[in-house]
C-alpha positions in Angstrom: -60.7 -1.2 72.1 -57.4 -0.2 70.4 -56.3 3.4 70.4 -54.9 4.9 67.2 -52.1 7.4 67.9 -51.1 9.5 64.9 -48.2 11.8 64.8 -45.7 13.6 62.6 -42.0 12.8 62.6 -41.3 15.9 64.7 -43.6 14.8 67.5 -42.4 11.2 67.6 -41.0 11.4 71.2 -44.3 12.7 72.6 -46.1 9.9 70.6 -43.8 7.2 72.0 -44.2 8.5 75.5 -48.0 8.4 75.1 -47.9 5.0 73.5 -45.7 3.5 76.3 -47.9 4.9 79.0 -51.0 3.3 77.4 -49.3 0.0 76.9 -48.2 -0.1 80.5 -51.9 0.2 81.4 -52.8 -2.7 79.1 -54.4 -0.5 76.5 -53.8 -1.8 73.0 -52.4 0.9 70.6 -51.6 1.5 67.0 -48.8 4.0 66.6 -48.8 5.5 63.2 -46.6 8.2 61.7 -48.4 10.4 59.2 -46.1 12.4 57.0 -46.7 12.8 53.4 -43.0 12.4 52.5 -42.8 9.6 50.0 -46.5 8.7 50.2 -49.2 9.7 47.8 -52.5 11.1 49.2 -54.2 8.0 47.9 -51.8 5.8 49.9 -52.4 7.9 53.0 -56.2 7.8 52.5 -56.2 4.0 52.3 -54.2 3.6 55.4 -56.3 6.2 57.2 -59.5 4.3 56.5 -58.1 1.0 57.5 -56.5 2.2 60.7 -59.4 4.3 61.8 -61.8 1.4 61.3 -59.6 -0.9 63.4 -59.5 1.6 66.3 -62.1 2.7 68.9 -60.2 5.8 70.1 -58.0 8.3 68.2 -55.3 10.5 69.8 -53.8 12.9 67.4 -50.3 14.1 68.6 -50.1 17.7 67.4 -47.3 20.2 67.0 -47.4 23.4 69.1 -48.4 25.3 65.9 -51.0 23.1 64.2 -51.5 25.3 61.1 -53.2 23.8 58.1 -52.6 20.1 58.2 -55.0 18.4 56.0 -54.6 15.0 57.5 -55.5 16.2 61.0 -58.8 17.6 59.7 -59.4 14.5 57.6 -58.8 12.1 60.5 -61.0 14.2 62.8 -63.8 14.1 60.3 -63.4 10.3 59.8 -63.3 9.7 63.6 -66.3 11.9 64.3 -68.4 10.3 61.6 -67.4 6.8 62.9 -68.3 7.8 66.5 -64.7 7.2 67.6 -63.5 8.7 70.9 -61.3 11.6 69.9 -58.6 13.5 71.8 -55.5 15.4 71.1 -52.1 15.6 72.8 -50.2 18.8 72.2 -47.3 19.5 74.4 -46.4 23.2 74.9 -48.3 26.4 75.4 -49.2 27.0 71.7 -52.8 27.9 70.9 -54.8 25.4 68.8 -57.4 26.2 66.3 -60.8 26.9 67.8 -62.4 24.1 65.8 -60.5 21.6 67.9 -62.0 22.9 71.2 -64.9 20.5 71.1 -62.6 17.6 71.9 -60.3 16.9 74.9 -56.8 18.3 74.6 -54.1 16.8 76.7 -51.0 19.0 77.3 -49.2 17.3 80.2 -48.3 13.8 81.3 -50.8 13.8 84.1 -53.5 14.4 81.4 -52.5 11.1 79.9 -53.3 9.5 83.3 -56.7 11.1 83.0 -57.2 9.6 79.5 -56.3 6.2 80.9 -58.8 6.6 83.7 -61.5 7.6 81.2 -60.7 4.7 79.0 -60.9 2.2 81.8 -64.2 3.8 83.1 -65.6 3.3 79.6 -64.8 -0.4 79.7 -66.0 -0.8 83.3 -69.4 0.8 82.6 -69.7 -1.0 79.3 -69.8 2.0 77.1 -67.5 0.2 74.8 -67.5 0.5 71.0 -68.8 -3.0 70.3 -72.5 -2.7 70.5 -75.0 -5.5 70.2 -76.8 -5.6 66.9 -79.9 -3.4 66.8 -78.6 -0.6 69.1 -77.3 1.4 66.1 -75.0 4.4 66.0 -77.1 6.7 68.2 -76.2 5.0 71.4 -72.5 4.9 70.4 -72.6 8.6 69.4 -74.0 9.3 72.9 -71.2 7.2 74.5 -68.5 9.0 72.4 -70.0 12.4 73.4 -70.0 11.3 77.1 -66.3 10.2 76.8 -65.4 13.6 75.3 -67.2 15.6 77.9 -66.0 13.4 80.8 -62.3 13.6 79.7 -62.5 17.4 79.1 -64.0 17.9 82.6 -61.3 15.8 84.2 -58.5 17.7 82.4 -60.1 21.0 83.4 -60.4 20.0 87.0 -57.0 18.2 87.1 -58.4 15.0 88.5 
């Protein structure tokens, strides 16, 4: 159940901290920088598709002012359609667009610990992404929705 962590160059320190924390807990990660500098949109699209299909969870590391970043919206759509577990990490007090409010938003390092706990709970209770044939996407969509609701509640409560 690898976690795809995407970030821009400016947020690399936060992405590295998140990546190291997950690796310390034995969670496999893919750390991917997404800046369109020197890459065509077709190149980015191809790598987006491959990396999203290889991951079960996606954590988007966002700047304090998200603005109009096409790749964040694109990855969010791809992750939601693929029933991936989605969350964001945005350090700082900036307000994020309302459309991101459906998914858990981690803002502090203790929130990363809550993500780790939710990830391990999902494995423990066998709500993993690898479903036996015949169960279809409906069960996995329910599991993804449960993951989102559970992590949001843990972040809101602080434990």
